[in-house]
C-alpha positions, 0 to 999 in steps of 0.5 A, spaced: 500 500 500 505 505 501 509 503 495 502 505 491 501 511 495 509 514 494 508 512 486 502 516 486 505 522 489 511 521 485 507 521 478 503 527 481 510 531 482 513 529 476 506 531 472 506 538 475 514 539 475 513 540 483 518 539 488 517 536 495 521 537 502 520 534 509 521 536 516 520 531 521 520 531 529 517 525 532 517 521 525 525 522 526 526 521 518 521 515 517 518 519 512 524 520 508 526 513 509 520 511 506 520 516 500 527 514 499 526 506 498 522 508 491 527 509 485 527 515 481 525 520 487 530 525 486 526 527 480 521 531 485 524 530 493 529 535 494 531 533 501 528 534 509 530 535 516 529 532 522 528 537 528 527 535 535 529 541 539 526 548 540 532 551 538 533 547 531 525 548 530 526 556 531 533 557 528 532 553 522 524 553 520 523 560 523 518 557 528 515 562 533 519 561 539 514 563 544 508 559 542 513 553 541 516 554 548 508 554 551 506 547 548 513 544 548 514 544 541 507 540 539 501 544 536 498 544 530 501 551 529 508 549 530 507 543 525 504 549 520 510 553 521 514 547 520 511 546 513 512 554 511 519 554 514 521 547 510 518 550 504 523 557 505 529 553 507 529 548 501 526 553 496 520 549 494 512 550 494 510 543 497 512 540 504 510 535 509 511 537 517 510 532 523 511 534 530 508 530 536 509 525 541 511 518 539 510 515 547 505 517 552 507 523 557 504 525 563 500 530 560 498 526 554 495 519 555 496 517 547 501 518 542 499 523 537 502 527 532 500 534 528 501 533 520 501 539 516 502 539 508 503 546 505 502 546 497 503 553 494 499 558 499 495 553 502 496 549 508 492 543 511 493 540 518 490 535 522 491 531 528 493 523 528 492 519 534 496 513 535 493 508 540 496 501 543 502 502 539 510 502 541 514 508 539 517 505 533 510 503 531 507 510 532 513 513 528 511 508 522 504 509 523 504 517 523 509 517 517 504 513 513 499 517 515 503 523 513 504 521 506 497 519 505 495 526 507 500 529 502 496 525 497 489 527 499 491 534 499 494 534 492 488 531 490 484 536 493 
């Protein structure tokens, strides 16, 4: 299934001569790894960045420090700002960004992520909850959800 999603994404990007960049926090490079398993992705994928800390999110992706600090770098706004910053950093019009918790925390019972997709001037975002999964499964689940969401947004 994931191979089909990536193949469809690749076709859309190639047909429209568009480029993609990715910013990941909790997925820690998993989305880039999935895309990298497909032959010929250099036709549309320019690169990505893993930013775990407040400092790197703010410095490299221009995330608002005051807001990010108030939410421990995990909010829909942070994901959206990461998507915008990724487009600027890599000089592309389309990006995916993820931020969230791969494990439960004292404040959050269930792991979850915010996924943001920026396509030209539009930014789409949503929250995805990962129930009954370990850290690795959460990262994989969110990575697949992010690629599926990108495909959905490209088809809007």
